C-alpha positions in Angstrom: 4.4 13.4 3.6 4.7 11.9 7.1 4.4 15.2 9.0 1.1 14.1 10.8 2.3 10.5 11.4 3.8 9.1 14.5 5.5 5.9 15.0 3.8 3.5 17.7 6.2 2.6 20.3 4.5 -0.7 21.3 4.3 -4.1 19.7 7.0 -4.5 16.9 4.9 -5.4 13.9 7.0 -8.3 12.9 5.2 -9.9 16.1 2.0 -9.1 15.3 0.0 -12.1 14.3 -2.2 -10.6 11.7 1.0 -9.1 10.0 3.1 -12.4 10.4 0.2 -14.1 8.6 -0.6 -11.6 5.9 3.1 -10.7 5.1 5.2 -13.8 5.6 8.9 -13.4 5.4 8.4 -9.8 4.7 10.1 -6.9 6.7 6.8 -5.2 8.2 7.4 -2.0 9.8 5.9 -0.7 13.0 2.6 1.0 13.0 2.7 4.6 12.0 -0.2 6.5 13.4 -2.0 9.2 11.3 -4.5 11.7 12.5 -7.7 12.1 10.7 -7.5 14.0 7.4 -3.8 13.4 7.1 -2.1 13.0 3.7 -0.4 9.7 3.3 0.9 10.2 -0.4 0.2 12.8 -3.1 -0.5 12.3 -6.8 2.8 12.5 -8.7 4.8 11.2 -5.8 7.1 8.2 -6.5 5.3 5.0 -5.8 6.7 1.8 -4.4 5.3 1.6 -0.8 2.3 -0.5 0.0 0.2 0.3 3.3 -1.8 -2.4 5.4 -4.4 -0.7 7.6 -4.2 -1.8 11.3 -7.1 0.2 12.3 -9.0 3.2 10.8 -9.7 4.1 7.0 -8.3 5.8 4.0 -9.9 7.6 1.1 -8.3 7.5 -2.3 -9.0 10.5 -4.6 -8.0 12.8 -7.5 -8.4 16.6 -7.9 -10.2 17.4 -11.1 -9.1 20.3 -13.3 -12.2 22.5 -12.0 -11.1 22.0 -8.2 -13.6 19.2 -7.6 -12.7 16.1 -5.7 -13.4 12.5 -7.0 -13.1 9.9 -4.4 -12.4 6.5 -6.3 -12.0 4.2 -3.4 -12.2 3.7 0.6 -9.9 1.3 2.4 -10.8 -0.1 5.5 -9.1 -2.0 8.6 -7.4 -5.0 7.4 -7.0 -4.1 3.9 -3.9 -3.2 1.8 -3.5 -0.3 -0.7 -0.9 1.6 -2.5 -0.6 -0.7 -5.6 0.2 1.3 -8.8 0.9 0.4 -12.4 3.4 3.0 -12.9 6.4 4.7 -11.0 4.4 7.6 -9.9 1.2 7.8 -7.8 -1.9 8.5 -9.9 -4.1 9.6 -6.9 -4.0 11.0 -3.4 -4.5 9.0 -0.2 -5.7 10.6 2.9 -6.8 9.4 6.4 -10.5 9.8 7.0 -10.2 9.1 10.9 -7.3 8.3 13.1 -5.6 5.4 11.3 -2.5 3.2 12.0 -0.7 1.9 9.0 2.0 -0.6 8.5 4.2 0.0 5.4 6.2 -2.3 3.3 8.8 -0.9 0.6 9.3 -2.2 -3.0 11.2 -5.5 -3.0 10.1 -6.5 0.6 7.0 -8.2 -0.4 8.0 -10.7 -3.1 7.6 -13.8 -0.9 3.9 -12.8 -0.3 2.9 -11.9 -3.8 -0.2 -14.3 -3.7 -1.8 -12.5 -0.9 -1.0 -9.0 -2.4 -2.2 -10.3 -5.7 -5.5 -11.1 -4.2 -5.6 -7.6 -2.6 -4.9 -5.9 -5.8 -7.5 -8.1 -7.6 -10.3 -7.4 -5.1 -9.4 -3.6 -5.3 -9.7 -3.9 -9.2 -13.2 -5.7 -9.1 -14.3 -3.1 -6.5 -13.2 -0.2 -8.9 -15.1 -1.8 -11.8 -18.2 -2.2 -9.6 -18.0 1.6 -8.7 -18.1 2.7 -12.4 -21.2 0.7 -12.9 -22.8 2.1 -9.7 -22.0 5.7 -10.5 -22.9 5.5 -14.1 -26.2 3.5 -14.2 -28.2 3.6 -10.9 -30.5 6.0 -9.3 -29.3 7.9 -6.1 -31.0 5.7 -3.6 -29.7 2.6 -5.5 -26.1 4.0 -5.4 -26.3 4.6 -1.6 -27.7 1.1 -1.1 -24.8 -0.6 -3.1 -22.4 1.4 -1.0 -23.9 0.4 2.2 -24.2 -3.4 1.3 -20.6 -3.4 0.3 -19.5 -1.6 3.7 -21.7 -4.5 5.5 -19.8 -7.2 3.7 -16.3 -5.7 4.3 -17.1 -5.1 7.9 -18.7 -8.5 8.4 -21.8 -7.1 10.3 -25.3 -7.4 8.8 -26.8 -5.4 11.4 -24.6 -2.2 11.9 -22.4 -0.2 9.8 -19.6 1.9 10.9 -19.0 4.8 8.8 -15.2 6.0 8.9 -16.1 8.6 6.4 -18.3 11.7 6.1 -21.3 12.1 4.0 -19.4 14.5 1.9 -16.8 11.8 1.4 -19.6 9.6 0.4 -21.1 12.1 -2.0 -17.8 12.5 -3.7 -17.4 8.8 -4.1 -21.0 8.2 -5.5 -21.1 11.4 -7.6 -23.8 13.2 -5.5 -24.2 16.1 -3.3 -24.0 15.9 0.3 -27.8 16.9 0.4 -28.6 14.1 -1.9 -26.7 11.6 0.3 -28.6 12.9 3.6 -31.9 13.0 1.7 -31.7 9.4 0.6 -30.6 8.3 4.1 -33.6 9.9 5.5 -35.8 8.1 2.9 -34.1 4.7 3.8 -35.0 5.6 7.6 -38.4 6.5 6.7 -38.9 3.2 5.0 -38.0 1.2 8.2 -34.8 -0.1 6.5 -32.3 1.8 8.5 -31.9 3.5 11.8 -29.5 6.5 12.1 -28.2 6.6 15.8 -25.4 9.0 15.0 -23.6 10.5 11.8 -21.0 7.7 11.9 -23.3 4.7 12.7 -26.0 3.0 10.8 -28.3 0.2 12.2 -29.6 -2.0 9.2 -33.2 -3.0 10.3 -34.1 -4.9 7.0 -30.8 -6.1 5.3 -32.9 -7.9 2.7 -34.8 -4.9 1.7 -31.4 -3.0 1.4 -30.1 -5.7 -0.8 -33.1 -5.6 -3.1 -32.5 -2.0 -4.0 -29.1 -3.1 -5.3 -30.7 -5.3 -7.9 
């Protein structure tokens, strides 16, 4: 499970100001470093560990019976994931880029349950929005909702960093990679976006992008 991870030899996490604020009184571990596309946990494994992303990003997915992959969530820097209703993992978790994770085992985070409850509720609300997006909107509307969500989570209305591939985005939105690329091109042609690289999007007309979400 941790074959691709290394433990950072700098800055004990208990002294890290973000960790101290987010996990008061809990024993927070050092940062474990994962290379891109590394498995964090697999479907069916025992649950009980939470993960806080110091940097990087993670995709949560399930493999369907026909071998296709359905991405159900992306988690970004500053977010916590790993919440499970049962004793075993219902999904896979993998890094999308080089990622640093802090972990807490079951029983270590009782003192900070309000913060963790807020994280869990935000994740649940985002999952509900995801169902609405995939089920009801056109391809360009799905993509617009996804990009606006990233803008909000990254806190930058002018630029979006994409810590995931277009194939990841397609598996999240229920589209092919060709459809993702074609609709990004449409948004660029409409003067709404600029695409300086495959991992960076400049939002030239954020209000236009938001109107596509309505």
